[in-house]
C-alpha positions as CSV (number, residue, x, y, z in Angstrom):
1,X,3.1,16.1,8.0
2,X,0.1,15.0,10.0
3,X,-1.4,11.7,8.6
4,X,-4.6,12.5,10.5
5,X,-5.2,15.5,8.3
6,X,-4.4,13.7,5.1
7,X,-7.0,10.8,5.5
8,X,-10.5,11.9,5.9
9,X,-11.7,10.9,9.4
10,X,-14.7,9.0,8.0
11,X,-12.4,7.0,5.7
12,X,-9.9,6.1,8.4
13,X,-12.0,3.1,9.2
14,X,-10.8,1.7,5.9
15,X,-7.4,1.1,7.4
16,X,-8.4,-1.8,9.7
17,X,-10.7,-3.2,7.0
18,X,-7.9,-3.3,4.5
19,X,-5.6,-4.8,7.1
20,X,-8.0,-7.6,7.6
21,X,-8.5,-8.1,3.9
22,X,-4.7,-8.3,3.6
23,X,-4.5,-10.9,6.3
24,X,-7.1,-13.0,4.5
25,X,-5.2,-12.6,1.2
26,X,-2.0,-13.6,2.9
27,X,-3.7,-16.8,4.2
28,X,-4.7,-17.7,0.7
29,X,-2.5,-19.1,-2.0
30,X,-2.0,-15.7,-3.5
31,X,1.6,-14.6,-3.9
32,X,2.5,-11.9,-1.4
33,X,3.8,-9.5,-4.1
34,X,0.2,-9.0,-5.3
35,X,-1.3,-8.2,-1.9
36,X,-0.4,-4.4,-1.8
37,X,-1.7,-4.0,-5.4
38,X,-5.0,-5.7,-4.5
39,X,-5.3,-3.7,-1.3
40,X,-4.7,-0.5,-3.2
41,X,-7.5,-1.4,-5.7
42,X,-9.9,-2.4,-2.9
43,X,-9.1,0.9,-1.0
44,X,-9.8,3.0,-4.1
45,X,-13.1,1.2,-4.8
46,X,-14.3,1.4,-1.2
47,X,-13.2,5.0,-0.7
48,X,-14.8,6.1,-4.0
49,X,-18.0,4.2,-3.3
50,X,-18.2,5.9,0.1
51,X,-17.6,9.3,-1.2
52,X,-20.1,8.9,-4.1
53,X,-22.8,7.6,-1.7
54,X,-22.2,10.0,1.3
55,X,-20.7,13.2,-0.1
56,X,-23.3,14.7,-2.3
57,X,-21.5,18.0,-2.4
58,X,-18.8,16.4,-4.5
59,X,-19.1,16.0,-8.2
60,X,-18.4,12.6,-9.7
61,X,-14.9,13.6,-10.8
62,X,-14.1,15.1,-7.4
63,X,-15.3,11.9,-5.6
64,X,-13.3,9.7,-8.0
65,X,-10.1,11.7,-7.5
66,X,-10.5,11.9,-3.8
67,X,-11.4,8.2,-3.7
68,X,-8.2,7.3,-5.5
69,X,-6.1,9.5,-3.1
70,X,-7.9,8.3,0.1
71,X,-7.9,4.7,-1.0
72,X,-4.2,4.7,-1.7
73,X,-3.4,6.4,1.6
74,X,-5.6,3.9,3.5
75,X,-4.0,0.9,1.7
76,X,-0.5,2.3,2.4
77,X,-1.4,2.7,6.1
78,X,-2.7,-0.9,6.2
79,X,0.4,-2.3,4.6
80,X,2.6,-0.2,6.9
81,X,0.7,-1.5,9.9
82,X,1.3,-5.1,8.7
83,X,5.0,-4.4,8.4
84,X,5.1,-2.9,11.9
85,X,3.5,-6.0,13.3
86,X,5.9,-8.3,11.4
87,X,9.0,-6.2,12.3
88,X,8.1,-6.0,16.0
89,X,7.9,-9.8,16.1
90,X,11.4,-10.1,14.7
91,X,13.0,-7.5,17.0
92,X,12.9,-9.7,20.1
Protein backbone atom coordinates (compact mmCIF):
# COMPACT_ATOMS: atom_id res chain seq x y z
CA UNK A 1 0.00 0.00 0.00
CA UNK A 2 1.35 3.43 -0.93
CA UNK A 3 1.03 5.83 2.02
CA UNK A 4 1.44 8.74 -0.40
CA UNK A 5 -1.85 7.78 -2.04
CA UNK A 6 -3.67 7.46 1.28
CA UNK A 7 -2.85 10.90 2.69
CA UNK A 8 -3.95 13.81 0.54
CA UNK A 9 -0.82 15.70 -0.58
CA UNK A 10 -2.11 19.00 0.77
CA UNK A 11 -2.62 17.39 4.19
CA UNK A 12 0.80 15.71 4.34
CA UNK A 13 2.10 18.94 5.88
CA UNK A 14 0.14 17.98 8.99
CA UNK A 15 2.67 15.24 9.75
CA UNK A 16 5.58 17.53 10.74
CA UNK A 17 3.16 19.91 12.46
CA UNK A 18 1.79 17.07 14.58
CA UNK A 19 5.32 15.80 15.21
CA UNK A 20 6.28 19.21 16.61
CA UNK A 21 3.11 19.34 18.71
CA UNK A 22 4.02 15.91 20.04
CA UNK A 23 7.51 17.11 20.96
CA UNK A 24 6.00 20.05 22.83
CA UNK A 25 3.58 17.76 24.65
CA UNK A 26 6.42 15.40 25.56
CA UNK A 27 8.35 18.34 27.07
CA UNK A 28 5.33 19.19 29.22
CA UNK A 29 4.27 17.38 32.38
CA UNK A 30 1.65 15.43 30.43
CA UNK A 31 1.89 11.65 30.70
CA UNK A 32 3.27 10.07 27.50
CA UNK A 33 0.29 7.72 27.23
CA UNK A 34 -1.99 10.68 26.35
CA UNK A 35 0.15 12.14 23.58
CA UNK A 36 -1.03 9.84 20.72
CA UNK A 37 -4.66 10.47 21.68
CA UNK A 38 -4.16 14.24 21.73
CA UNK A 39 -2.27 14.14 18.44
CA UNK A 40 -5.12 12.15 16.90
CA UNK A 41 -7.64 14.74 18.06
CA UNK A 42 -5.48 17.62 16.83
CA UNK A 43 -4.96 15.88 13.49
CA UNK A 44 -8.69 15.33 13.05
CA UNK A 45 -9.53 18.94 13.93
CA UNK A 46 -6.84 20.40 11.67
CA UNK A 47 -7.64 18.13 8.73
CA UNK A 48 -11.39 18.72 9.00
CA UNK A 49 -10.88 22.48 9.32
CA UNK A 50 -8.66 22.50 6.23
CA UNK A 51 -11.11 20.46 4.19
CA UNK A 52 -14.08 22.57 5.26
CA UNK A 53 -12.22 25.75 4.34
CA UNK A 54 -10.49 24.72 1.12
CA UNK A 55 -12.52 21.90 -0.42
CA UNK A 56 -15.84 23.50 -1.38
CA UNK A 57 -16.76 20.50 -3.55
CA UNK A 58 -17.16 18.39 -0.41
CA UNK A 59 -20.33 18.36 1.64
CA UNK A 60 -20.01 18.90 5.39
CA UNK A 61 -20.36 15.17 6.04
CA UNK A 62 -17.76 14.26 3.40
CA UNK A 63 -15.32 16.82 4.81
CA UNK A 64 -15.90 15.54 8.35
CA UNK A 65 -15.38 11.88 7.44
CA UNK A 66 -12.36 12.66 5.30
CA UNK A 67 -11.00 14.90 8.08
CA UNK A 68 -11.24 12.04 10.57
CA UNK A 69 -9.52 9.64 8.19
CA UNK A 70 -6.79 12.07 7.13
CA UNK A 71 -6.24 13.31 10.68
CA UNK A 72 -5.80 9.81 12.08
CA UNK A 73 -3.40 8.88 9.27
CA UNK A 74 -1.34 12.05 9.78
CA UNK A 75 -1.21 11.54 13.56
CA UNK A 76 -0.21 7.91 13.07
CA UNK A 77 2.60 8.95 10.75
CA UNK A 78 3.80 11.57 13.26
CA UNK A 79 3.85 9.03 16.10
CA UNK A 80 5.58 6.52 13.83
CA UNK A 81 8.21 9.12 12.89
CA UNK A 82 8.81 9.83 16.58
CA UNK A 83 9.29 6.13 17.27
CA UNK A 84 11.73 5.83 14.34
CA UNK A 85 13.80 8.67 15.78
CA UNK A 86 13.77 7.12 19.25
CA UNK A 87 14.61 3.63 17.99
CA UNK A 88 17.43 4.82 15.74
CA UNK A 89 19.07 6.42 18.77
CA UNK A 90 18.94 3.16 20.71
CA UNK A 91 20.32 1.01 17.89
CA UNK A 92 23.87 2.33 18.17
